[in-house]
N, C-alpha and C positions, 0 to 999 in steps of 0.2 A: 624710726620713726615713730613706733608704738611707745617707747619709754617718753618722748616730748609728750608726746599724746596725753600719756597718765600724768606727766608732770601739770600741764595745761590744764587736766580735767581737775586734778587737786588744786589747785590754786583757785580755780574758777569757783569750786565748792567752797574754799575757803572764803573767800571773797562772797557770794552768797549768803553763806551761814554768818559771817561779819556782819552784812548789813539787815540780816531781819530783825524786826521787831514782832513780840507777841503782841495779836488784838483780840478783841473782839467783836463777836457777831455785829453789836450795835455800831463798832466804830467802822464799819465795811460801808461803801457806796452802795446806795439801794441795789442798782444792777447787780453789785457782787454779790450781796444778800442774797440775792434770787436765783444766782449761779449756784452758790453753795446749798440752798437750801434742795435746790432742783438736784443735785449733784449728791447730795448726802442723803437722799430719799431711803435708799436699801443699803446705809452703811452708818459707822460710828463717828463721830466727829471727834477726833483727839485733838485737835490744836487748829489756831489760824495765826499766822503771820504776815506781817507787809514786807516787799522788800523793795529796794528801788536799784535797777541794773540797768546802766547805759542811761540815766537821767530817766528811765520809763519807772513808773510803780507798777508792782505786779502782787498779788495774795495769793498764798498758798494754803489750801485745805487740807490736814492732814487725816486722813480717814483709813477704817479698816472695814474691809469687806471679806465675809467668811474669813475671819482669820488671818488675812493677807492686808498689807499696807499697801495704800493706795492714795499719792499726792498728787492732789491737782493745782494747778500753777492755773491764774485766771487774769486778765488784765484789767485796768480800771473801768472797761466798758460792761465788764460783765461773761466776754468771751474766753472761753477754755485755751489756752495756751499752750498748755502741755500736761500729758497724765503719766505719773511714773505707777508702776504697779509691781509687785513681788511677782515671783514667777519662780518654776520650777525651772532647774536644769536642763531637765529632760525636753521642754518644751520649746526650749532653745533650739534655733535651726543650726545645724553638726558643724559648719562651720563656722560659726560664732562660739559654739561651745569648744571647739579645738585650741582659737584663738585664747579664749578665759583660761583653758587647761595646759596651753604652754606658760603661763604668767604665774601658775602656782595653782592650790588647793582652791577650790571655787567653795566660799562662805557664802554669798548671797548673790541671787539674779533678780533683778528687772527691766521690766520692758518702759521705754520711752518712748511718748507717741507723741508728736508734735506737727499736727496737719494730718499727713498720709505718710510721713516719714516716721519709720518705727527703728530703733537702736535699741541695744542691748547693753545692761551695765553690768557689772559684776565686782564684788570684793572679793578679791584672792588674798590668799596665805602665803608669802613665802620668806623662808628662813627667819619665822617667827615676825615678817613686818606685814602689815595690810596695805594693799594699794587697792586703786579703784581702775577698772578698764572697762572703756566703752567702746564697742564693735557695732558695724553694721550687720547685717544679715550675713554677708559673702566673709565675714570674717576679717575687712579691713578697721583700721583704725576709721572711729566714728569723728567727723569734724564740730566742735562745739558753733552753736547758731550766734 
């Protein structure tokens, strides 16, 4: 089950990446510009992109806050849909941390917040290969929305 989830996550990540287009602030709808300005007040804006997923357009603001990456996904109305933030492995719930460590050496950890739902994502290294793992706080495989 976890292996299938990893494959889905990898394919989904590839599909999102393949559909991304770099954009400038002036190219964003006014409501999205406003959200980006509000969300980057205490951050360094590293880049902006536009992506279409299931026929819906989203905008992503890549930022750095206190030396950590923070990516914000915004819909075309300016609503924040998802926030991914770099995290310390020690800050991840024990069950999630154990699920990551079963898959290999943890290289990077992020929290992903969609509304009130928080999942944990990690890049793990095993036998010289990197893969992505996404789990819930209880260590169960996280489902893509």
